[in-house]
C-alpha positions in Angstrom: 81.6 78.7 133.1 84.1 76.8 131.1 82.5 78.1 127.7 82.2 81.6 129.3 86.0 81.5 130.0 86.8 80.2 126.3 84.9 83.0 124.8 86.8 85.4 126.9 90.1 84.0 126.0 89.2 84.0 122.4 88.0 87.8 122.7 91.4 88.8 124.4 93.4 86.9 121.6 91.5 88.6 119.1 91.4 92.1 120.6 95.2 91.7 121.0 95.9 90.7 117.4 94.0 93.7 116.1 95.6 96.2 118.4 99.1 94.9 117.3 97.9 95.3 113.6 96.9 98.7 114.0 99.7 100.0 116.1 101.9 98.8 113.4 104.2 102.1 112.4 105.1 102.8 108.8 108.3 104.3 107.6 108.0 105.6 104.0 110.9 104.3 101.5 109.6 104.8 98.1 107.2 106.6 96.2 106.0 105.5 92.5 104.0 107.8 90.5 102.3 106.9 87.3 100.9 110.2 85.8 98.6 111.4 83.2 100.0 114.5 81.3 98.4 118.0 82.5 96.2 120.5 80.5 97.0 120.2 76.5 95.6 122.0 73.7 92.5 120.7 72.3 93.2 117.7 69.7 91.6 120.0 67.1 94.0 122.8 67.7 96.0 122.4 64.2 99.7 122.8 64.9 99.5 123.1 68.4 97.3 120.2 68.9 97.9 118.1 71.8 100.7 120.3 73.4 100.8 120.9 77.1 99.5 124.5 77.7 100.6 127.4 80.0 98.0 126.4 82.6 98.9 122.8 82.2 102.6 123.5 83.0 101.5 125.9 86.1 99.1 123.1 87.3 101.8 120.5 87.2 104.5 122.5 89.1 102.1 123.3 91.7 101.6 119.5 92.0 105.1 118.9 92.2 105.4 121.6 95.0 102.6 119.7 97.0 104.3 116.3 96.5 107.4 118.1 97.6 106.0 119.2 100.9 104.3 115.9 101.5 107.6 113.7 100.8 109.5 116.2 103.1 106.7 115.8 105.9 107.2 112.0 105.5 110.9 112.1 105.9 111.8 110.8 102.3 113.8 113.9 101.2 115.0 117.1 103.0 114.2 120.6 101.8 115.7 121.7 98.5 116.7 118.0 98.0 119.4 117.2 95.3 118.8 113.4 95.0 122.0 111.1 94.3 122.4 109.3 91.3 119.8 106.6 91.1 117.6 107.7 93.8 115.0 109.3 91.4 114.0 108.7 87.8 111.6 110.6 85.4 110.5 108.9 82.6 108.0 110.1 79.9 106.4 109.3 76.7 108.3 110.9 73.8 105.7 113.5 73.2 105.9 117.0 74.2 103.0 117.1 76.3 104.2 114.0 78.7 107.9 115.3 78.6 106.8 118.8 79.5 104.6 117.5 82.4 107.2 115.8 83.8 109.8 118.5 83.5 107.4 120.9 85.2 106.6 118.4 88.1 110.3 117.9 88.5 110.7 121.7 88.9 108.1 121.9 91.7 109.1 118.9 93.5 113.0 119.1 93.1 113.5 122.8 92.0 117.1 123.1 92.4 118.2 119.6 91.3 117.6 119.9 87.6 116.5 116.4 87.2 117.1 115.0 83.8 113.8 113.8 82.0 114.2 110.3 80.3 112.5 109.3 77.2 113.4 106.8 74.6 112.3 107.7 71.1 112.4 110.8 68.9 110.1 113.5 69.8 106.4 113.0 68.8 107.0 108.9 68.5 105.4 106.3 70.1 107.3 104.7 73.1 106.2 101.1 73.2 106.1 101.0 77.2 103.4 103.7 76.8 101.5 102.5 73.4 102.1 98.9 73.1 102.2 97.2 69.8 99.2 95.3 69.0 99.6 91.4 69.2 97.9 89.6 66.0 97.5 86.5 68.1 95.4 88.3 70.6 93.0 90.4 68.3 90.1 88.1 68.1 90.2 87.7 71.8 90.3 91.6 72.3 87.4 92.0 69.9 85.2 89.4 71.8 85.3 91.7 74.7 83.8 94.7 72.9 80.1 95.4 72.6 79.9 98.6 70.4 76.0 98.5 70.7 75.9 98.3 74.5 78.2 101.1 74.6 76.4 103.3 72.3 73.3 102.6 73.9 74.8 103.7 77.3 76.0 106.8 76.1 72.9 108.4 74.4 72.4 111.3 76.8 75.8 112.3 76.9 76.1 112.1 73.2 73.0 114.4 72.8 74.6 116.8 74.9 77.6 117.2 72.8 75.8 117.4 70.0 73.9 120.2 71.1 77.0 122.0 72.7 79.1 121.6 69.4 77.0 121.3 66.7 78.2 118.1 65.4 76.1 115.1 64.7 76.9 111.4 65.2 76.0 108.7 62.9 75.3 105.6 65.0 76.8 103.5 62.2 80.3 104.7 62.6 80.4 103.1 66.1 80.5 99.6 64.2 83.6 100.7 62.2 86.1 100.6 65.4 89.4 99.4 64.6 92.2 98.0 66.5 95.4 100.3 65.8 98.1 98.8 63.7 100.9 100.6 65.5 99.6 100.5 69.1 97.2 98.5 70.8 94.3 101.0 71.4 90.8 101.3 69.5 90.5 104.0 66.9 87.3 105.9 66.4 86.1 106.4 62.8 84.1 109.0 61.1 81.4 110.9 63.1 82.6 109.1 66.3 85.9 110.3 66.2 84.2 114.0 65.3 82.2 113.7 68.4 85.0 112.5 70.4 87.3 115.5 69.4 84.3 118.2 70.0 83.9 116.8 73.5 87.6 117.1 73.9 88.1 120.8 72.7 84.8 121.7 75.0 86.6 120.0 78.3 89.8 121.6 77.5 88.2 125.0 76.8 86.4 124.6 80.1 89.5 123.9 82.2 91.2 126.6 80.7 88.3 129.1 81.5 87.2 129.8 77.9 83.6 128.4 78.1 81.2 127.7 81.2 78.7 125.2 81.3 76.7 123.4 83.9 78.2 120.5 86.1 75.8 118.3 84.4 76.7 119.2 81.0 80.4 118.9 81.9 79.8 115.5 83.2 78.2 114.5 80.0 81.2 116.0 78.0 83.9 114.4 79.9 82.4 111.2 79.4 82.4 111.3 75.7 85.7 113.0 75.4 87.2 109.8 77.2 84.4 107.0 76.2 87.1 104.6 74.7 89.3 105.0 77.7 86.6 104.5 80.1 85.4 101.8 78.6 88.8 99.8 79.1 87.5 99.4 82.8 84.8 96.8 81.3 87.6 95.1 79.3 90.1 93.3 81.6 91.6 91.3 78.9 92.5 94.2 76.8 93.6 96.2 79.8 96.2 93.3 80.9 97.3 93.3 77.0 97.8 97.0 76.7 99.2 97.6 80.2 102.0 94.8 80.4 104.8 97.1 79.3 104.0 99.5 81.9 103.4 97.0 84.4 107.0 95.7 83.9 108.4 99.2 84.4 106.4 99.7 87.7 107.6 96.2 89.1 111.3 97.2 88.2 110.8 100.5 89.9 109.6 99.0 92.9 112.6 96.5 92.8 115.5 98.9 92.1 117.8 99.1 95.1 118.0 102.7 96.4 115.3 104.3 94.3 113.3 106.8 96.3 110.9 108.4 93.8 109.9 107.3 90.4 107.5 109.8 87.9 106.4 107.9 84.7 104.4 110.1 82.6 102.0 109.1 79.9 98.4 109.1 79.1 94.7 108.3 80.5 95.0 105.2 78.8 98.1 104.0 80.7 96.3 104.8 83.9 92.9 103.0 83.2 94.7 99.9 81.8 96.9 99.6 84.8 93.9 100.1 87.3 91.8 97.5 85.5 94.8 95.0 85.1 95.6 94.7 88.4 91.9 94.4 89.7 91.4 97.8 91.3 87.8 98.0 93.1 85.3 100.4 92.0 85.8 103.9 93.4 84.2 107.3 93.1 85.9 110.6 92.7 84.8 114.0 94.3 85.5 117.2 93.0 85.6 116.2 89.1 83.5 115.9 85.9 85.6 113.0 84.8 84.6 109.5 85.6 87.8 107.4 86.1 91.3 109.0 85.5 90.8 113.0 85.4 93.3 115.3 83.7 96.7 115.4 85.4 95.6 112.3 87.6 98.3 110.1 89.1 98.3 106.6 90.6 100.5 107.0 93.6 102.3 103.4 95.1 104.0 104.3 98.4 106.4 101.6 99.7 106.7 101.5 103.4 108.9 99.6 105.9 106.8 98.3 108.8 107.8 98.4 112.4 108.1 94.6 112.1 110.4 94.9 109.5 108.5 93.8 106.6 107.6 95.8 103.5 104.1 97.3 102.8 102.7 99.2 100.0 99.5 101.8 99.7 98.1 102.6 96.4 96.0 106.0 95.7 94.7 108.1 93.0 95.7 111.8 93.2 94.1 114.6 91.0 93.3 118.4 91.1 89.6 119.1 91.4 88.0 120.9 88.5 87.7 124.0 90.8 91.3 123.9 91.6 92.3 123.6 87.7 90.0 126.5 86.7 90.5 128.7 89.5 94.2 128.2 89.5 94.5 127.3 93.1 97.5 126.8 94.8 97.9 123.0 95.9 99.4 122.9 99.4 99.0 120.6 102.8 96.2 123.0 103.5 94.5 122.9 100.0 95.7 119.7 99.0 94.6 118.0 95.3 92.1 115.1 95.8 93.0 111.7 96.7 91.1 108.4 96.6 92.6 105.1 98.2 92.6 102.3 95.7 91.8 98.7 97.1 92.7 95.7 95.1 89.8 93.2 94.4 90.4 89.9 96.5 93.7 91.0 98.2 94.1 91.0 101.8 94.6 94.1 103.5 97.0 94.2 106.5 94.9 97.1 108.3 91.6 99.3 107.6 93.9 101.9 105.7 94.1 100.0 102.7 97.7 98.9 103.1 98.9 95.5 101.7 101.9 93.4 101.9 104.4 94.5 99.3 105.2 91.1 98.2 101.4 90.6 97.4 101.2 93.7 95.5 104.2 92.7 93.3 102.5 89.5 92.9 99.4 91.0 91.5 101.4 93.1 88.9 103.1 89.7 87.7 99.9 87.9 87.3 98.4 91.1 85.6 100.7 90.3 82.7 99.5 86.7 82.0 96.8 86.7 79.1 95.3 83.4 77.7 98.0 81.6 79.7 101.1 83.4 78.6 103.2 86.7 78.9 101.7 89.6 77.3 104.1 91.7 75.3 
């Protein structure tokens, strides 16, 4: 009888604990968005290569409008918000496609506020936050993570599809000529690998722009080749930490800036892939897209909440338009939202089943992610 009574007591306290945890109410206090730019011209498009397209601007404005509706519904901003100085920050890499993406998003989210877009270098020059310089002391360590033969073998089907659709041919030997960039810590494709990569990029951008039509299977193959160097970062945690360190510092600063309500940091697919790997995001699947890890126009969204217990919490997600929403130019609304996938951090304790963490734990994970080989990465 005593044993049964003890079990009842344990069950009662367990039930009470979880009921209290799930009964927690959260008030949104801040949102930090790390965004990939929207649709751009193909990297083979001559003088217009890499520039944000009209459809890219249109889709980013729609994304901004969707965020405005969500943030207003959650009580962070009123309708037609005109944020006070310091409440909002828009910061982009110094390229046309990233600056323009930030500007179009701000037009959708804050249409009458005339938000300034901050960028730190002359137009077309690399901002080291987004494309960090290579550290010679870490080059051997970075190279040790790379297995080009394994990567080549894993992409044989996808390469064959791009060869068939584009007419380009890959010389496998070129896979072993990859080099770490001298100006920025990123791997550079060489020879026919670069040609195949550019061909896949052109097909993908033309598909999104409604200029070509292929099967879902073909587009999955094309998308994987168009970003194989970026996607391979998910298997290279050391490199991801090195490349992401400056961006992680900015994210941490934004989450710690008093009075900040909304931050929009606009860069590239490499920024998102490196951040996700560096902070140890668990594997996830992406519905509605051909792309594997960081689709075009995707955004890492970090929301900071104040719990009803007075403590600070955070939730991370990846938000992106589906392929159909892009191709069909669909409105993004509360009734037709973009895709959203919850991001869970490997080994970090959640406070409830909705992938919510203590903010202090998330900030510590970000800080730890900047340590490489026993020292702070650049």
